[in-house]
N, C-alpha and C positions, 0 to 999 in steps of 0.2 A: 424695152430698158432690160438689159442684162446686169445681174449683180455678180463680181466676181469677188469672193473672200482671200483675202491674203493675208499671210503671215508678216510681212514685212516689202521690203523691196532691195532690190539688188540692184548693179552695174547701172548708176544714176551718170548719165553723158551728158552734153553740151554740143550741141551740133546744129550750126546757120540759124540760133538762136533759140534753138527748141531742146526744154528741156525732156529727155528720155529716161524712164522708171521702168524697167522689169518688175512686177509683180510676182512674188513669190510664196509658197507654202512651204512649211517646212516638215517632212512626211517621214520622219523616224532621226533619231538622235541616238547612238553610236559613240561608247568611250569619250563622251564628251567633246563630240564633232556630230554637226546637224546635217541632214543631206537635205537639199531646198531643190525645189522643181518649182521649174516655172509657171504662172497661172494665165498670164498676162501681159499687159502694157499701158503705160499712161503718158502722155507728149502734151506737155505743157509749153506755153508760152514765158519767156521770163516773167510779163504782168503777171499772169493767169498762177503760175509758182510763187512769186510773192503774196496773191491774195490768198493764195491757197495757204501759204504759212501762216499770214496772221490770223484765217479763220482756225485753223488745226489751232494755234496758241489762243484764242480766243475762248476756243471750246473746252482744253485743258485746262485753263484757269479758270473757268467756269464750277468743271468736275471738281477740281481742288478746296473750290471753296465751299461747294455741296456738299464733302465730307467723302467725294466718291474714288476718288486718288488723291494719293499723297506726294509731295515731291520729296525725291532723295538726292542729295548730295552725289553720291556713285551713281554715272551709268551704264548702264550695260550696252556693249556695242555685239552687232552681229559681221563678221569679216570671211568671205569667204567661207562660209556656215557652219562656223566657232565662233562662240561666245566667249567674249574677253571683257573684261572691266577694263 
């Protein structure tokens, strides 16, 4: 089994009932712009995406309960390699 480290996802598409996500790494940040590089791809069925969402939500909620993470009202969004709020 191969392990791929990714800083995030990009180019989320739905084609013929399959969700495709590009896995990306941030390679460099220059003048508030992040350069990203695709390192892999993930394809999920719609039911698989919903199960993954539920599992990630449960994991995040557990980390909040355990004090590992703090919930923040402001969310940071990555678009086209640049960060915005």
